[in-house]
N, C-alpha and C positions, 0 to 999 in steps of 0.2 A: 363442377361448376363452369359456367359459360359467361364470361364477361359481364361486367356491371351486376355482379352477384346474382345472375340468372342461372337457374339449374337447367342443365341441357334436357333435351326430351327423352334422350334414353335414359339419364339419370333418374327423371321423375318417375318414368313407367316404372324402372327397377324398385324405386322407393315405395310405390304405392303396392306393386305386386307383393313386395315382401311383407305388406301389411293386410294382405287380402285373406280373411279366413273362409275356408272351403263350406259350403253349406252341408250340413249334417243330416238334416230332416228329411225323410223319404216318405212318398206318399204312392199309394196304388191308384192309377186311373185307367177308365176304358181307353181301350186303343185309339178310340174316335175322339178322344180328349187330349191325346198326347203331343200333336203337332205343335212345335216349338218349345216343348220340353226337354230336359237334358236326362238321359239314361242314369238310373241310378246304381246299377248292377250289370255284370257282365251277363251276356245272353249267349248260353250255348244250344247248339242245335239238337232238339230233342228227337228227331227222326230225319231222315234222307229227304230232302226236297229237290226235284219232285219225288214221290214216294214210289214211283215205278216208271219204267221206260214208256214213254209216250210219243205220239206222233207229232212231228213238227208242221206237217201239211195235210191238206186234204188228198187222199190217194188210195193206195191199195197196199196192204200189208202182205209181203211174200218171202219165202225163202229164196235167197240169191241161187241155191243150188238148184232150183227147180225150173231156173229159165233155161229154155231151149230155143235156139234161133227160129223164129217164123212160126212157133208153136203156141197156141192159147194155154192160158193157164184158167181152169174152171174157179168160178167163185164159190165160197162156200159158207160165206156168213158175211154180216156188216156188223160193226162194233161203233156203237154212238158213243160221244164222250160222256162219262160219268157212269157207264156200266163196265162190270168186271167180265172181260172176255173170255171165252172157252178156248183151248188150244188150238192152233192152226192144223188143220189136217194136212198131212203131207201131199205134196203136189197141187196144193190150191192157193188161192190168195182170198183174202177178205177186205171189203169195202171198209175203209177207215177214215176218220175226221180229226181235224186238228185237236190236240189234247187227249186224244182217245188212248187207252192203255194198249201198248204192244201185246198181242196173243203170244203166249208160249209157242216156240217154234219158229217165229217170225224173226227176220235178222235185217230187214230193210223195209222201207217204205217207197213205193214210185209215186209221185206227183201224178194226180189226175190228168194234167196237162200233156203227159208223157205216156199215155196209155189210149189204146184204142178198144172200145168195149164191143165185143162180138156176141154172137148168139151162144158161142162155146165158151166164153170167158172173157179174158183180156189179153191183149198183144201189147208187149212191153216195147217201146220205141225209143229207149234210152239204154245207156250202160248203167249197171247197177253195181254198187259195192255194198258191201257188209256194213251195217250201222246208218246207212244213207237215210236221212230225214228222220232219225231217231233221236230224241232228247232222252239222254240216259238217266236212270234213277241216280239221285245225288248230284246230278249235275250242277245245281246251284250251290246247295248245301249239303255236307256230309253230317251224318249223325256224329255227335260229340264236339264237332268243330266250335271254335269261338265265331259266332256271326256277328256281334256288335260288342264293343268294350264299354265299360263305365265312363261317363263323361261324353258320351257321342249325343249331340243336338240331333233331335227327331225331325226329320224333314218328310216330305210326303214320300219319298223312296224307302226310308227306314221305316215308315208306318207301313208301308207294302210288305218290306221283307219280314217284320215282326209278324204281321198277319200269315205270310206264306208258311211261317212254322207252328201256326195254329194258336197263336196267343191272343186272346180277346183283352186281356189286360197287360200292364207294364209299370214296372216300379221306376219312377222319376225323382229328381230332386224336388223339393219344395220350391216354390217360386220365391225368389229373391224379392224382399219387400224394401221398395225405395220409397222415401218422402221427397216431394218437389216443393222447394220454397222459391217465388221469385220476388226480389226486392225493388221496390220503388215507387215513390209517390205517384210518379207519372204513367203508370200502369193501369189500363182499364180492360175489363173482360170485353171480348167481342159481343156485340149485339147492343151495348151501351152506347150513349152519345158521348162524343169526345168534348171535352172542354179544352180551353186553351192550355197549352205545355202537356197536353196528356198523349199518349199512344197507346195502341191495343197491344195486349200482352201476347205476342207471337212465342215467347219462349216456353210457355207452359205447354203449348200444344206441339212444337217441335219435340220436348222432351218426353210427353206422353206418348208420342208415336215411336220414339227411340227406344224408349223401355218396353213397350208393348213389343215390338220387334225383337228385342233382346230377351223375351220370355220373363221379363220381371212384373211384379205386381205393384202398382202405385198405392200405397197404403193412406198418403196424405198429400194433398196438393193445395198450397195457399199463396195468396200474393201478399206479401209483408210491406209495410211502411217503413219509411226510413227513420226509425226510431230505435234506439240502443236497446231499451228494457224489452219492447215488443219482439224484437229480433232475439235477444236471449231467451225469453220463455218460450218463443215459437220452436228455435232451434232445440232447446232441451226436451220440448214436447215431442217434437219429432224423432229425436234421438230414442226416446222411449218406446216409439212404435215402429221403428223401421231398422232395417239390416245397413242401410246406407241412406244418407241425406245428401240430395243435391240441391244446391243453391245456385241462382244466377244472378249476378250483379253484387255490389257490396264488397268487393274483395280488393278494391285498388286502394288509393292513398287519400281520398277525398273524405270531408268532413263527414258526408251522410253514408260513407262505406262501413257498414256496422257488423257484417259478416266476420271479416278478418279480426276484428278488433275483440269481438266476442269469443272466438276461437281461441285468442291469445290471453283473455282474461279468464275465461270460464271453462277452458278445455287445453287442447295442444294444438298447435300449428307447426307442423312437421316440415310443409313445403309451401312456398310461395315465390311466385315470379318465375317463369320459365322462360327460356330462349326458344319460344315458339311463335308462329306468325300466322294467322292471329290468334290471340290468346295470352298474352304476357302475364297478366295478374291473376294467375290461377292459383288456388289454395288448396291444401288439404292437411286435414287434421282429425280430430275427434274430439267429441262431447260425451262424457259419461260411458266411454267406450265405444260409441257407435262413430264409426267413420264418417266424415263431412267432405264432401268433394265441392268445392267453391269455384264455379265457372263464371268467367267474365259475362257481362249483360248484354253485350251484342248480338245479334240475332245470329249473324253466320257464324260469329265465334262461338257460340253455343253449340252448334252443330259440330264444328270442326274439333273444338277439344273435347266434346262427349266421344266422338269416335276415335281419337287419337290416345287419350287419356282414360276417359271413362270405361270404354267398352273392353280394353284389356284387364281392367280390374274385374268387371263383372263376369268376364269368362273365366277367370282365375276362380273367384267365389263359386262359380257353378261347377268346377271341377272339369272344364273342358281341356282337351288336351293342347291345343293351338290357340295361344294368347295373342299371337300377333300375325296378321295377314303375310300372305308370299308377295303380292304385287307382281308388277311386270315391268321390263325396261323398254320404254319406247322413245323416239326421238322427240324432241320439243318443237312445236310449231310457234314459238314465241321466244322473244330475247328478255333477260333480265340484266340491265346493265349496271346496277349498283349492288355492292354486296351488303350483307347484314350477318350480324353475329347470332341472329335467330334463325331456325330452320322455318321455311316458309311451306304450308301447305295450301297449294293454288287450286280453286276450284277450276275443274277442268273436264274435257272429255275427249274421246277418242274420234278422230275423222280421218277421211281418206284423202290425201292431197297427190294427184298424179297416181302412181302406183305404191304409193308408202302409206303406212297407217302412221298417225304421228298425234301428239297430245295437243290440243287447242285449249288456251286460257280464256275464262271470262274476260272482258276487257277491264272491270270495274272490280278490283279486289277488296274494296272497302268492307270492314267488319260488319257494316250495317246494312250490306246490300243481300239481303236473304234471297231475292230472286235469282242471283248468282248459282246457289245451290240447285234450284230447280232447272235451270239451264244445264248445269253441268252433270255428269253421270259419276264422278269420282274426285279424287285429289292427287295431284301432281306434287313431288317433294323437290324442292330446291334446297340444297344442303347449305349449311352454315358457312359464310365467308365464300361464296361461290356466285359467279356470274354465268349466264347462260345465253347462249347463241343457237337460233334455229338450228336444229340438226344434232344438237347435243342430247345425248340419252338421259332420261330421268326416270325414276320409280314412279309409276302410277298404281293407285289403288283404287278399285271401282268402290262405289258406295255399297253394293251388295256383297263384295268381299269384307270390307270394313264392319259390315254389320253380321257378318256369319260367325 
């Protein structure tokens, strides 16, 4: 615990990770639809990649032993990409192209720029070594090796690697089903006119984007009025349809904050009030066995707390091997003059000052200023009970890393 009955960020993350069930449902999808999914099985290499020696350049396949100073080597053939070559006749060369299979007998490829073509063949005008410009069989992957392990998120490069092994389909974990409930009488959907006291519901769209990037399926998305019974009924319905319910607002101590009260009355509230800035009134619990993550309602806070607390939970459920990003240490380009018992995640980005790369903070860190997150490229961490002077090193996490 960290002062004033606040749970530390580290303890909070450990708490929810202990309660994160790993997805067990598996489905097979076409490779073309696998982007952003999580691999459900270890993938072993069925055959060497590449399956045969091939040329790394456009040029001429030769035997290194056939090279004689000042004497041309006659041409005996032409090997196009995609055709099986015949063996290279002794004392000859063959025209070859990038990706073409190396003929039996050849042990080097000379780039075409290093060759003079004559009526009698080719004159090699460079030093040649065995294996030169040849990509060897199995250079990338050897038959039987482990290519990718279960729990690997599939990015474009994994798609390409899987394709290189000849797989047209891949087994992936089923998408985690998440319900999104935004609370507040003041919330209005974009496109509708605003009356006095109303604001547009930005949190819904922030979370829809974050969950899509996280590879989740949103199964229910509703705005709740500040009513205890409606909150109870909708939470229970969402819990019956989803693997995780995420709410925004309704977790503080106000008379209209019903999410926390419903969790205490109808389910379990196992975590409330974190030593984090922004985002202190965060709640975690369950209703009917379904985890409920209650995020505060301020727009920038929703983004920060989802990235810091929600994403580790989702990664753990998805069976990913990395639940927390590595980050990097960089000098601060700003000051923090007063200490706080809460760990602060500052919306920031990297900029070059003179010859040095440093972290620059957005000037307004209010939890209601979502534009700060559009200006920023990541979060800088100011530890608890710490002041910062320009030049002090801080840990910085890019948004891309926080979402990976």
